[in-house]
N, C-alpha and C positions, 0 to 999 in steps of 0.2 A: 681084803681085794680092795677095800677102798683106797688103801694107802698105795696100791700099785697105779690104780685108774688115774689118782690126783696128782701122782709122781708122775705121773706119762701125762699129763694135764696141763701142770708146773714145770717140766722139763727144759724148758727156756726154745722149744721148736714153736717157730710162729704159728703151725697147722698140724694139729694134732686129728686124725680121722679111727674113730672105731668103725668097724667093717667087719661085713662077711665075706668070705671069696666069690658063692652063689650068687649074688644080691644084686641083680640090675640095679639096682637106686644106686648102689654102692659103686657102681662099674662107673657111674652116668654121671656122679658126683667126682669121682676120682678123675676123669676126662675134662670136667668143670675146672678143679684146681690145678691140675698140670698144665692146663693152658696158660697159666699163671708162673710157671718155672720160669726163670731167665728175663721175667720182668718185674715182677714187686716180689719178687721169691727164687731165693737157689731150691734145690732139691734137698740141700742139708738141713733148710727150715722145715721141712714138709717130713710128716711120721703117719705111716697108713699100718693100724692093728686090726691084723685079721683074726677076729677073738672067733671064729669056728677053726682058727689052729689053735687053739688053747683048750688044755684039761680043764679051766675055769670060768669058759667062756657065758655060763649062766648066769653063773655069779655076778662076773663084768655088767651083764647086760640089766640085770637086777640093779647093781648099782646106779649106771648112767642113768635109769628110769627112775631113780629116788633123787639124783642129783638134776636132769635137764627136764623131769616130767614126764620123758614117753621112752619108750623101748623100743621102737623101729629103730632101723640101721640104713644108713649113716646116721655116726652122730660126731658133729662137726665143730671143732675147738678151735678157734682164731687168738692168739692171744690170750691164751689159756678163759677165755668166755663163750661159751656156749652160743652157735651161733640155727642150731637149727642140725636139719637132714638135708636129704639132697633138694627138696622144692625148694627151701629156703635158701639154701647157697647154689642153687639155678637162678632164682628170683634177685640175689645179693649180685649174682655176675650181672644180670641183664641190666639191673638198674646204675651199671657203676660201681654201685658202692663196695662190691667186694675187694674191688681195686685199691679202695682208700685205706678199707680192713689191713687189707695186707703189705701195705706202705710203712702203717702206721707203728 
């Protein structure tokens, strides 16, 4: 499982998000990130992985907990680095730091 997650994080996509379709925090985070499409990023820079549609969801989530220290979703990676979940992503957006990270 680690190879799948690591490959996705290092896939060359600027933004990779591990999510669940029914999660309200994931939906909120998606809106925050999508607001930057056409500005700092393109749709092609963005990958949203809906773990609840995958048979190995629990293994993915366990590995994400191992590498990030958190098991909640969403788990957001920008330029291959974990930035946290919805609250952290929203705070970065409000502070203006998210735009800078996406431009890098």
